[in-house]
C-alpha positions as CSV (number, residue, x, y, z in Angstrom):
1,M,-21.7,36.2,10.7
2,T,-25.2,35.7,12.2
3,N,-27.5,38.6,12.8
4,A,-29.2,39.2,16.1
5,A,-32.4,37.2,16.5
6,D,-35.5,39.1,15.4
7,P,-38.6,37.7,17.0
8,G,-40.8,39.8,14.8
9,T,-39.9,38.0,11.5
10,G,-38.5,34.6,12.2
11,I,-40.5,31.3,12.0
12,V,-37.8,30.0,14.4
13,V,-36.0,32.3,16.8
14,A,-33.2,31.1,19.1
15,D,-31.7,33.4,21.7
16,H,-28.5,32.3,23.3
17,L,-29.6,28.7,22.9
18,S,-27.4,25.9,24.2
19,K,-27.9,22.2,24.6
20,W,-25.5,19.8,26.2
21,Y,-25.4,16.1,27.1
22,G,-23.2,15.8,30.2
23,Q,-19.8,17.0,29.0
24,V,-20.8,17.0,25.3
25,I,-22.0,20.3,23.9
26,G,-24.6,19.9,21.2
27,L,-25.5,23.5,20.7
28,N,-23.3,26.4,21.9
29,D,-24.9,29.8,22.4
30,V,-27.0,29.9,19.2
31,S,-28.8,33.2,18.4
32,V,-30.5,33.2,15.1
33,S,-33.8,34.1,13.4
34,V,-34.9,31.8,10.6
35,P,-37.0,33.5,7.9
36,P,-40.1,32.1,6.2
37,G,-39.5,30.0,3.1
38,I,-36.8,27.3,2.6
39,T,-33.7,27.5,4.7
40,G,-30.8,25.0,4.4
41,L,-28.9,23.9,7.5
42,L,-25.4,23.0,6.3
43,G,-22.7,21.4,8.3
44,P,-20.5,18.2,8.7
45,N,-21.7,15.1,10.5
46,G,-21.8,15.9,14.3
47,A,-22.0,19.6,13.7
48,G,-25.2,20.0,15.7
49,K,-27.8,19.9,12.9
50,S,-29.9,17.1,14.4
51,T,-29.7,18.5,17.9
52,F,-31.0,21.9,16.6
53,M,-33.8,20.2,14.8
54,K,-34.9,18.2,17.8
55,V,-34.9,21.3,19.9
56,I,-37.0,23.1,17.2
57,T,-39.5,20.2,17.2
58,G,-39.8,20.1,21.0
59,Q,-38.1,16.7,21.4
60,L,-35.2,18.2,23.4
61,K,-35.4,20.8,26.2
62,P,-32.8,23.6,25.9
63,S,-30.1,23.5,28.6
64,K,-29.9,27.3,28.4
65,G,-31.5,30.1,26.4
66,T,-34.8,30.3,24.6
67,I,-36.4,29.2,21.4
68,T,-39.8,30.1,19.8
69,V,-41.3,28.3,16.8
70,L,-44.1,30.0,14.8
71,G,-44.2,32.7,17.5
72,E,-44.6,30.4,20.5
73,P,-42.3,28.6,22.9
74,I,-42.0,25.0,21.6
75,W,-41.0,23.1,24.8
76,N,-43.9,21.3,26.4
77,N,-46.4,23.0,24.0
78,P,-48.4,20.1,22.4
79,S,-50.8,22.5,20.7
80,L,-47.9,23.6,18.5
81,Y,-46.8,20.1,17.4
82,F,-49.6,19.7,14.9
83,R,-48.3,22.8,13.0
84,I,-44.9,21.1,12.5
85,G,-43.9,18.1,10.4
86,F,-40.6,16.3,11.1
87,C,-38.6,13.9,8.9
88,P,-35.9,12.4,11.2
89,E,-32.5,11.4,10.1
90,Q,-32.8,8.0,11.9
91,D,-35.4,5.4,11.0
92,S,-37.9,4.6,13.7
93,F,-40.6,2.4,12.3
94,Y,-42.7,-0.6,13.2
95,E,-41.2,-2.8,10.5
96,R,-44.3,-5.1,10.3
97,M,-46.7,-2.3,9.5
98,T,-47.4,-1.2,5.9
99,G,-46.6,2.3,4.8
100,L,-50.3,3.1,4.8
101,E,-50.8,1.7,8.3
102,W,-47.8,3.6,9.7
103,V,-48.7,7.0,8.3
104,T,-52.4,6.5,9.2
105,A,-51.5,5.6,12.8
106,L,-49.4,8.8,13.2
107,V,-52.3,10.9,12.0
108,R,-54.7,9.2,14.4
109,L,-52.4,10.1,17.3
110,N,-53.5,13.7,16.6
111,G,-57.1,12.8,17.3
112,L,-58.4,12.4,13.8
113,S,-61.0,9.7,12.9
114,D,-60.0,6.5,11.1
115,G,-61.6,7.7,7.9
116,D,-60.0,11.1,7.8
117,A,-56.6,9.7,8.9
118,T,-56.7,7.1,6.1
119,E,-57.6,9.7,3.5
120,M,-54.8,12.0,4.6
121,A,-52.3,9.1,4.6
122,H,-53.3,8.1,1.0
123,R,-52.8,11.8,-0.1
124,A,-49.4,12.0,1.6
125,L,-48.2,8.7,0.1
126,K,-49.3,9.9,-3.4
127,A,-47.3,13.1,-2.9
128,V,-44.1,11.2,-2.3
129,E,-44.9,8.6,-5.0
130,L,-45.4,5.6,-2.7
131,T,-49.0,4.7,-3.7
132,D,-47.9,1.5,-5.3
133,A,-46.1,0.5,-2.1
134,A,-48.8,1.6,0.4
135,N,-49.7,-1.9,1.4
136,K,-46.2,-3.2,1.5
137,K,-44.5,-3.8,4.8
138,I,-42.0,-1.1,5.7
139,G,-39.4,-3.8,6.6
140,A,-39.3,-4.6,2.9
141,Y,-38.8,-1.0,1.8
142,S,-35.5,0.1,0.2
143,K,-33.5,2.9,1.7
144,G,-35.0,5.4,-0.7
145,M,-38.5,4.3,0.1
146,R,-37.9,4.6,3.8
147,Q,-36.8,8.1,3.3
148,R,-39.9,8.9,1.3
149,I,-42.2,7.3,4.0
150,K,-40.6,9.7,6.5
151,L,-41.3,12.6,4.2
152,A,-44.9,11.4,4.0
153,Q,-45.2,11.2,7.8
154,A,-43.9,14.8,8.0
155,L,-46.3,16.1,5.4
156,V,-49.4,14.1,6.1
157,H,-51.1,16.6,8.5
158,D,-50.4,19.6,6.2
159,P,-48.2,21.4,8.7
160,Q,-47.1,25.0,8.4
161,L,-43.4,24.2,9.1
162,L,-41.5,21.2,7.8
163,I,-38.2,20.1,9.5
164,L,-36.3,17.7,7.3
165,D,-33.2,16.1,8.7
166,E,-30.9,14.8,5.9
167,P,-33.9,13.8,3.7
168,L,-31.7,12.9,0.7
169,A,-29.5,10.5,2.5
170,G,-29.4,7.1,0.9
171,M,-31.4,8.0,-2.2
172,D,-30.3,7.2,-5.7
173,P,-29.8,10.1,-8.1
174,I,-33.3,9.9,-9.5
175,G,-34.8,9.8,-6.0
176,R,-32.8,12.8,-5.0
177,R,-33.9,14.9,-8.0
178,K,-37.6,14.0,-7.3
179,T,-37.3,14.8,-3.6
180,I,-35.5,18.1,-4.3
181,R,-38.3,19.0,-6.7
182,L,-40.9,18.1,-4.1
183,I,-39.3,20.3,-1.4
184,R,-39.1,23.2,-3.8
185,D,-42.8,22.7,-4.7
186,W,-43.8,22.7,-1.1
187,G,-41.9,25.9,-0.5
188,R,-43.6,27.6,-3.5
189,A,-46.9,26.4,-2.1
190,G,-46.3,28.5,1.0
191,K,-44.7,26.1,3.5
192,S,-41.7,27.1,5.5
193,I,-39.0,24.4,5.5
194,I,-35.7,23.8,7.3
195,V,-33.7,21.1,5.5
196,S,-30.3,19.8,6.6
197,S,-27.4,18.3,4.7
198,H,-23.7,18.0,4.9
199,I,-23.4,18.5,1.2
200,L,-23.4,22.1,-0.2
201,H,-24.7,21.4,-3.7
202,E,-27.7,19.5,-2.3
203,I,-28.7,22.5,-0.2
204,E,-28.1,25.0,-3.0
205,S,-30.4,22.9,-5.3
206,M,-33.2,23.6,-2.9
207,T,-32.6,27.1,-1.6
208,S,-30.3,30.1,-1.6
209,N,-30.7,30.8,2.1
210,I,-28.2,28.8,4.2
211,L,-27.2,28.5,7.8
212,L,-23.7,27.2,8.3
213,I,-23.3,25.2,11.5
214,N,-20.2,23.5,13.1
215,Q,-19.4,22.4,16.6
216,G,-22.8,23.5,17.8
217,R,-22.4,27.1,16.6
218,I,-24.1,28.9,13.8
219,L,-21.0,30.3,12.0
220,A,-22.7,32.2,9.3
221,E,-25.9,32.8,7.4
222,G,-26.5,34.1,3.9
223,N,-27.0,33.1,0.3
224,V,-25.0,30.4,-1.5
225,H,-22.4,32.7,-2.9
226,Q,-21.7,34.2,0.5
227,I,-21.4,30.8,2.1
228,R,-19.1,29.6,-0.7
229,D,-16.9,32.6,-0.2
230,L,-16.6,31.8,3.5
231,I,-15.8,28.2,2.9
232,D,-13.2,29.2,0.3
233,E,-11.5,31.5,2.8
234,H,-11.3,28.8,5.4
235,P,-8.0,27.0,6.0
236,H,-7.6,23.9,3.8
237,T,-5.4,20.8,4.3
238,V,-3.9,19.6,1.0
239,Y,-1.9,16.4,0.6
240,I,0.7,16.4,-2.3
241,R,2.9,13.5,-3.5
242,A,6.2,14.5,-5.2
243,E,9.6,13.1,-6.0
244,Q,11.6,16.0,-4.3
245,T,9.5,16.5,-1.2
246,R,12.1,18.4,0.8
247,A,12.6,21.0,-2.0
248,L,8.8,21.3,-2.4
249,A,8.3,21.7,1.4
250,R,10.9,24.6,1.4
251,A,9.1,26.3,-1.4
252,F,5.8,26.0,0.4
253,L,7.1,27.2,3.7
254,A,8.4,30.3,2.1
255,Q,4.7,31.3,1.4
256,D,3.0,33.4,4.1
257,D,-0.3,31.7,3.7
258,V,1.0,28.1,4.1
259,L,1.4,26.6,7.5
């Protein structure tokens, strides 16, 4: 199970954090301390991954509890935003802008000059291998390219912390391998990264440190082997086709661990 939040070591520290939307609970009494390095946020669709990431990035205000990011409260703290890079799950582009124009415009919002913003955008596009498509309109990008431009917008200002929400979604196998390698390289370069997925083997290809989330709760944290053990110990539903179903059912019902 999760350890008590330790504000002295965590890059993200949540203390009895909850977020609800009317009657819908997005996060439910989350207390966790995320260590430096790469951390995987693993859970099924609708588990609360995106809500947690939006709270971490200051886009959503907690309904209850507290959260600090890089040692500071994140809500209504614009000075902290420049130290965080966010790759959202959902696309939100001006489709008629080119990739270069889009990333440059986002950097300029942080007060940088046109020249500096353009230089930084070129560097970010090169990092995600989109240089050849820099002057192509985003509306003509493939799904994989759209994922990479979101990674570029997260990386462009060289933030200390990267929050990546399902960054591998929609990528082909080659794109996934390249992106996994990029994320691992960024971690080795000293960036702290929280990356989400609903697929265990994607997470374990990037990091051994995992938070398991479901129904708005952090159910467990640990390395891949510990999480695998927890998943294996969970109840499973198995569908079986057989000719003598009644006899098979009687045999199963005689077992103590079958319901």
